[in-house]
C-alpha positions as CSV (number, residue, x, y, z in Angstrom):
1,A,3.6,-17.0,11.5
2,S,0.5,-15.2,12.7
3,V,0.1,-13.8,16.2
4,P,-1.9,-14.8,18.1
5,S,-1.9,-18.4,16.9
6,G,-0.3,-20.6,19.6
7,T,2.9,-20.8,17.6
8,F,4.7,-19.1,20.4
9,A,4.2,-19.2,24.1
10,H,1.1,-17.2,25.2
11,E,3.2,-14.8,27.2
12,E,5.6,-14.1,24.3
13,E,2.7,-13.4,21.9
14,A,1.0,-11.1,24.4
15,A,4.3,-9.2,25.0
16,L,4.9,-8.8,21.3
17,L,1.5,-7.5,20.6
18,E,1.7,-5.2,23.6
19,R,5.0,-3.7,22.4
20,A,3.6,-3.3,18.9
21,Q,0.4,-1.8,20.3
22,A,-1.4,-4.2,18.0
23,K,-4.4,-6.6,18.0
24,S,-2.7,-9.1,15.6
25,A,0.5,-9.5,13.6
26,L,2.2,-11.5,10.9
27,L,5.9,-12.4,10.9
28,I,7.2,-13.5,7.4
29,P,10.9,-14.3,6.7
30,L,12.5,-12.0,4.1
31,L,14.4,-14.3,1.7
32,A,16.4,-13.6,-1.4
33,H,18.2,-16.4,-3.3
34,G,17.9,-18.6,-0.2
35,E,19.5,-16.0,2.1
36,R,17.5,-14.7,5.1
37,M,17.4,-10.9,4.9
38,G,15.3,-10.3,7.9
39,I,11.7,-10.5,9.0
40,F,8.7,-8.8,7.5
41,F,6.6,-7.6,10.5
42,L,3.0,-6.6,9.7
43,A,0.8,-5.5,12.6
44,S,-2.6,-3.9,13.1
45,E,-4.5,-2.5,16.1
46,V,-7.8,-2.8,14.2
47,T,-7.6,-5.4,11.4
48,N,-7.5,-9.2,12.3
49,L,-4.4,-10.2,10.3
50,T,-4.9,-13.9,11.2
51,E,-7.7,-14.0,8.6
52,E,-6.7,-16.4,5.7
53,F,-6.4,-13.8,2.9
54,W,-3.8,-11.8,4.7
55,A,-1.1,-14.5,4.8
56,P,-0.7,-14.9,1.0
57,F,-0.6,-11.1,0.6
58,A,2.0,-10.8,3.3
59,H,4.1,-13.6,1.7
60,T,3.9,-11.9,-1.7
61,M,5.0,-8.5,-0.2
62,A,7.8,-10.2,1.8
63,T,9.1,-11.9,-1.3
64,Q,9.2,-8.6,-3.2
65,I,10.8,-6.8,-0.3
66,G,13.5,-9.6,0.0
67,Q,14.3,-9.2,-3.6
68,A,14.5,-5.5,-3.4
69,L,16.8,-5.7,-0.3
70,A,19.1,-8.0,-2.3
71,L,19.2,-5.5,-5.1
72,T,20.0,-2.5,-2.9
73,R,23.0,-4.4,-1.6
74,A,24.4,-4.3,-5.2
75,F,23.8,-0.5,-5.5
76,T,26.9,1.5,-4.7
77,R,24.8,4.3,-3.3
78,V,21.2,4.3,-2.2
79,T,20.4,7.9,-1.2
80,S,16.6,8.1,-1.3
81,S,13.6,6.1,-0.3
82,E,12.2,6.7,-3.8
83,R,15.1,4.7,-5.4
84,R,14.4,1.8,-3.0
85,Y,10.7,2.0,-3.8
86,R,11.3,1.9,-7.5
87,A,13.7,-1.0,-7.2
88,L,11.0,-2.9,-5.2
89,V,8.4,-2.3,-7.9
90,E,10.5,-2.6,-11.0
91,Y,12.3,-5.8,-10.1
92,A,9.4,-7.6,-8.6
93,N,8.4,-10.9,-10.3
94,D,4.7,-10.0,-10.3
95,A,2.8,-7.2,-12.1
96,I,2.3,-4.3,-9.8
97,L,0.0,-1.3,-10.3
98,I,-0.3,1.8,-8.1
99,A,-3.8,3.3,-8.4
100,T,-5.7,6.1,-6.8
101,E,-8.7,5.4,-4.7
102,R,-10.8,6.0,-7.8
103,T,-8.8,3.1,-9.4
104,V,-6.9,5.3,-11.9
105,V,-3.5,3.7,-12.5
106,V,-0.7,6.2,-11.8
107,E,2.2,3.8,-12.0
108,A,2.9,0.3,-13.5
109,N,6.0,-1.8,-13.5
110,R,7.5,-3.5,-16.5
111,Q,6.0,-6.9,-15.6
112,A,2.5,-5.3,-15.7
113,G,3.2,-4.0,-19.2
114,D,4.4,-7.5,-20.3
115,L,1.4,-9.2,-18.7
116,F,-1.1,-6.9,-20.5
117,G,0.8,-6.8,-23.7
118,V,1.6,-3.1,-23.8
119,A,4.3,-0.7,-22.6
120,A,4.0,-0.1,-18.9
121,V,3.5,3.6,-19.5
122,D,0.4,2.8,-21.6
123,L,-1.4,1.5,-18.5
124,V,-1.0,4.8,-16.7
125,G,-4.3,6.7,-16.8
126,L,-6.4,3.6,-17.3
127,S,-8.9,2.4,-14.7
128,A,-7.8,-0.8,-13.0
129,V,-11.3,-2.0,-13.2
130,A,-11.1,-1.8,-17.1
131,L,-8.3,-4.4,-16.9
132,V,-10.7,-7.0,-15.6
133,A,-12.9,-9.0,-17.9
134,P,-16.1,-6.9,-18.3
135,E,-18.5,-9.5,-16.7
136,H,-16.3,-9.5,-13.6
137,H,-16.2,-5.7,-13.0
138,P,-18.7,-6.1,-10.1
139,T,-16.3,-8.6,-8.5
140,L,-13.4,-6.2,-8.4
141,Q,-15.6,-3.3,-7.3
142,A,-17.0,-5.4,-4.5
143,L,-13.5,-6.3,-3.4
144,L,-12.4,-2.7,-3.5
145,G,-15.4,-1.8,-1.4
146,D,-14.1,-4.2,1.3
147,L,-10.7,-2.3,1.5
148,G,-12.1,0.2,4.0
149,S,-12.9,-2.5,6.6
150,H,-10.0,-4.9,5.8
151,G,-7.2,-2.9,4.5
152,G,-6.3,-5.7,2.1
153,V,-8.3,-8.0,-0.2
154,R,-7.5,-10.9,-2.5
155,A,-9.2,-12.6,-5.5
156,P,-7.4,-15.8,-6.2
157,E,-9.1,-16.5,-9.6
158,L,-10.1,-13.2,-11.3
159,P,-10.3,-13.2,-15.1
160,M,-8.4,-10.2,-16.6
161,R,-8.4,-8.8,-20.1
162,R,-5.4,-7.7,-22.2
163,Q,-5.5,-4.7,-24.5
164,D,-5.8,-7.1,-27.5
165,G,-9.0,-8.6,-26.0
166,S,-7.4,-11.9,-24.9
167,T,-8.0,-13.0,-21.3
168,F,-6.1,-14.7,-18.5
169,V,-6.8,-15.8,-15.0
170,A,-5.0,-14.0,-12.2
171,D,-4.4,-14.1,-8.5
172,V,-5.0,-10.4,-7.5
173,S,-4.2,-8.8,-4.2
174,V,-5.0,-5.2,-3.3
175,A,-3.8,-3.2,-0.4
176,A,-4.7,0.3,0.8
177,V,-1.6,2.3,1.5
178,S,-0.5,5.9,2.0
179,L,2.1,7.2,-0.4
180,D,3.3,10.8,0.2
181,H,0.3,11.1,2.6
182,E,-2.1,10.3,-0.3
183,P,-4.3,7.2,-0.1
184,M,-3.5,4.7,-2.8
185,H,-4.1,1.1,-3.9
186,V,-1.2,-1.3,-4.5
187,I,-2.4,-4.0,-6.8
188,I,-0.4,-7.2,-7.3
189,I,-1.3,-9.4,-10.2
190,R,0.0,-12.9,-10.8
191,D,-1.0,-14.9,-13.9
192,V,-2.2,-18.3,-12.8
193,T,-3.8,-19.4,-16.1
194,E,-1.3,-22.3,-16.7
195,Q,-1.5,-23.3,-13.0
196,K,-5.3,-23.6,-13.2
197,K,-5.1,-25.5,-16.5
198,L,-2.7,-28.0,-14.9
199,Q,-5.0,-28.4,-11.8
200,A,-8.0,-29.0,-14.1
201,Q,-6.0,-31.7,-16.1
202,L,-5.0,-33.4,-12.9
203,M,-8.6,-33.4,-11.6
204,T,-9.7,-34.9,-15.0
205,S,-7.0,-37.6,-14.8
206,D,-8.0,-38.4,-11.2
207,R,-11.7,-38.8,-12.2
208,M,-10.8,-41.0,-15.2
209,A,-8.5,-43.1,-13.0
210,S,-11.3,-43.4,-10.5
211,G,-13.8,-44.4,-13.2
212,R,-11.5,-47.1,-14.6
213,Y,-10.9,-48.4,-11.1
214,A,-14.7,-48.6,-10.5
215,M,-15.3,-50.4,-13.8
216,A,-12.5,-52.9,-13.1
217,G,-14.0,-53.5,-9.6
218,G,-17.5,-54.1,-11.2
219,L,-16.1,-56.6,-13.7
220,S,-14.3,-58.5,-11.1
221,T,-17.4,-59.1,-8.9
């Protein structure tokens, strides 16, 4: 749920934002295998988190955090934040890249390697922009340019390019974060190629059905 949104009583929303010293906030359930692990609370005193692109990004992060929390319960000892962070990245369902402000990839999870058809370590040192289909480089660069004012951006249908030259369509979310006091970009990539193909097939089927219905209606008159 977003705050403010009217989901809760006005007094409750105002009290929550006042305690968080924030202008807006998002509350997303943390779930893992159907079990509620807690609440992912994202708040900002500057950015308007009720804007539509923030909710999908927050849901994606909440899903990954929920999975990571479930995994940490299975660990006999979790002694450092680094281990928790690596569990979050490595066991996520989506491809995740950590890149510098200059878009140089410094870390990639196994899913990122699988998605781009290489070992994850082979993505390190590459420019994240180079992973986008060349004709769409300006699109990603424009998105990254918006990070300064929004803190997080999303491209729901961005063509990406694998190392072998093949392409796929991805839902890409980028967030500006600080890791060890150094500004970084967290890039989450989800392959939606098959989903888009299915949507196109359904639209074609609907148009054909509508055409047949119109023809049948014309013949009957």
